[in-house]
C-alpha positions, 0 to 999 in steps of 0.5 A: 759618472760614465764619460764617453769621448768621441773623436773624429779623424786624428793622425796620432801626431798632433797636440789634440791627441796629447790633450786627450791622453792627459784628460782621459788619464786624469778622469779615469781616476774618478770616472768610468771612461771610454774613448771612441776612435772613428778613424785608423790613426797613422801613429798609434802611440797616443793610444798606447799611453792611455790608462788600461782602465780606459775602454777604447773602441775603434773602427776596423777601417777608415771607411765612412760606412765603418765609422757610421756603424760604430757611431750608431752603435755607440749612440743607440746604446747610450744610457741616460746617466752617460755623458758624451763628449764629442770632438767633431761638430758634424758628429754632434748633429748625428748624436742629437738625432739618435737621442731624439729617436731613442727618447733618451736624455744623456748629456751631450758636450762639444769639445772642439779643437779647431776655430769655428770660423774661417774654415770649410770643414764643418757647419758651425751651426751644428755645434748648437745641438750640444747641451754644453760646450768646452772651449779650448780658447777664449776666441772659441768661447766668443765664437760660441756666443756669436752662434747664440749659445748662452755663456752659462753653457760654455766652459773655458778649458784651456789646453795644458802643457807639461812643464819643461825643466831642462836647458832652454833654447839658445837662439842662433846669433849668427846669420841666417835667422833660423825659423822652425815650423812644426805641424802638418806640411800643407801648402794650402788649407789651414796651415797656409805654408805658401804664405810662409814660403812667399814671405821667406822668398821676399825677405831674401837669403838671410833666413833658414826654415826647418820644417818638422811634420808629416807631408800631407799633399804629395810634396807640394810644399817642397816642390813650391820651395824649389819653384820659387828658388828657396829650397836650399833655405829649407830643411824637411825633417819629417816626423820626429819622435823626440821633437823638442830635443832635436830642435834645441840641440840642432836648430837653435831657432830664433822663433817658431813660425805659424802662418795658419789661417785658423787654429783652436788653441795652438798647442805647438806655440805653447810647447815652443814657449815652454822651451824658451822659443818665442813665436812669429805668428799670423793673427789668426783667431786662436793666437790671443790666449798665447801670444803677448806681442813684443814679450813672447812673440811677434804677430803679423797680419794674415795675408800681408807679406810686407808685414810678415817680412817686417816682423821677420826682420825684427827677430835679429834685434828683438830676442827675448830672454828664454826664461821670460818666454817660458814664464809667459805660458806658466798659466797652461800648467797641468795642475790648473787644467785638471782643477778646471776639468774636475770642476766641469765634469762634477756638474 
């Protein structure tokens, strides 16, 4: 079977790229696999670990024109025996129109790694143009059903996390509480870090935040932390190659924190738990497949700072055993993932 994966803009540093690498490197053992990259990633490391048998087509520049030319070429030349798996909702609509014009019958599958609701990136109605859908979380599967898509066309494919067999996290036992954030450093928008900083300000001096990730908005997060008087409680580490080793060796966090407005399946939470780190998270759509309240994490109501502070206060008295936290995400193993992936690609 010929499988063509089409990716929207990716930085090269996120969990989506890790999942793509795993999925494609597995599928190429049995199928002809091609990857279409419609932007120039800042970090190319994820492309370099792909199996050499995988054909990779990339844009020369990140301009809209360059992207459109590449997509039109791929869709115009697609054969009836080809399956296109698309990670961008708006690209799905374009692919459908080209397929109609060409009178072709190739298979079109959506594989969206973001929540379909509470976002302004795309029109979720465009996803209905796809023939089938790979849902990376239970909430996304339900969102697809809410759009009128039949259950039979939806396949639940929870993202995998490779097992970790090293020494687990040893949380700090002295003050302050240590929180770690991993992801894009964005004051507003999806990651909603203003809410995190406001929550720390309201809690007071007894907490320190370590942030790992690339800054996305001209240092607005750092500027805001300084403005509200908590910059001294924050450490900005930037992008770190050996992330979890640094977190375990230098931070010893009480919890990973995520105040996102929406996610698909929050891979960073699964990775943290695989290293024995519990999570303090907002109740955005997408956390449900990962967090078991009071067992591997604490959940607060998005937008409710008082609730955030209350949950944060519990981190000192409530500290689950790292081994129990790790065991809570064993269902996201690579082996189970590949079994489901093989099943849905063999249809």
